[in-house]
N, C-alpha and C positions, 0 to 999 in steps of 0.2 A: 504494500500499500504506500502511496506517495502522498504526503501531506503538503499543503501549500495553498496559496491563493487568498489567504486571510486578509491581506492588504486591500485587495480589490473588493472583497466582501465588505470590509469596514468602510471603504470609500462609498460603496453603494448605500450602505445604511446611513452614513453621515449625510449624504445628499438628501436622502428621504427625510431625515429628521430636521435638517437645517434649511433645506431649499437652496443650498449653496453648492457649487461645483466642488467636488473632492476628487483627488487623484492619488493613486498609490504609486510608490517608487521603490524599486528594489535597490538597496544601497550599492551593492556590487555592480549592477548595471549602470547606475548613475556615475559611479567613480571610474569604472574601466570599460564599460560598454560590453562586458562579457558575462558569462554565466557566473553567478555568485558562488564563491567558495564556502566551505564550512565556516571559516572565520568571518566572512561577510555576514552570513546568516546569524551567527552568534552575536556579533556586534549590533546588527539590526534589531535583534530581539532585545538586547540590553538597552538600546536606545529607546525602543518602543515602551519598555517597562519604565524607563526613566521619565519619558514624557508623560505617561499616565500618573506616575508619582507626583510630578510637578502640578498636574491638574488637580489631583486629590488634595494636595497641600495648598491649593489655590495660589501657587507661585506663578502668576501670569506675568508676562514680560520677561520671562526667562527662557533659555533654550537648554536643550540637553547637551552636555559636554563630556568628554573623556579626558581626564587629567590624571597623570600618574597611574594609569590603568584603572581608574575608578570612574564610574559613570555618575554624574550628578548634574546640577543645574548651575547656570551662570547668567547673570543679567545680560540681556541682548545688547544693551548700550555698552556694557563693559567689554563684551566679546567683539564688537565691531568697531569700537572707538579708537583702537590703535592698530596701525599697520604692523603685522608680524611677518618677518622674513626668515628664510632659511639660508644659511651660508652655502655657497656653491660647493664647497669642499666637504659639506656634511656627509657622513658615511652613507646614509640612506639615499641621498641624491647620487652619490658616486655609484652605488650598487644599481640604482635604476638605470643610469646611463650605461653601465657595463652590459646590460641586457637589452639595450637598444631603445629605451624609453627616452622620448624627446620632451624637453620642457620649452621648446619653441624659441630658444635663444642661441642655438648653435647649429 
C-alpha cells in the first residue's frame, strides 16, 4: 500500500471551508524539481506539524523554521528582515558544485 496525497486532500478541504484558493506543494519538488527523498518527506512532515503547533498556540505572524536541527517558529519580520548569505567556499556549496549543481554565477 502506498500512502500519500494528504496535501492535496487538505488543500481541497481548506478551499471548501474558506472559499479561498489553496494549493499543496511537495517540499522536495519545490526545492529540486525531482521526486522527494525520504529526508524530504520527513522534513515536510516536521514542518507541517510545526505549522499546526504555531496555529494551536495562536502564534500568527510566525513561520516554521529549522534551526540547529530543531523545528520551531520565528517571527516572519525577523526571518526576512536581514539578508543572509553563504560564503562561496562553504563546504556544502563546494559539494554541490562538485556534483554539477549551478548557482547561476559561474
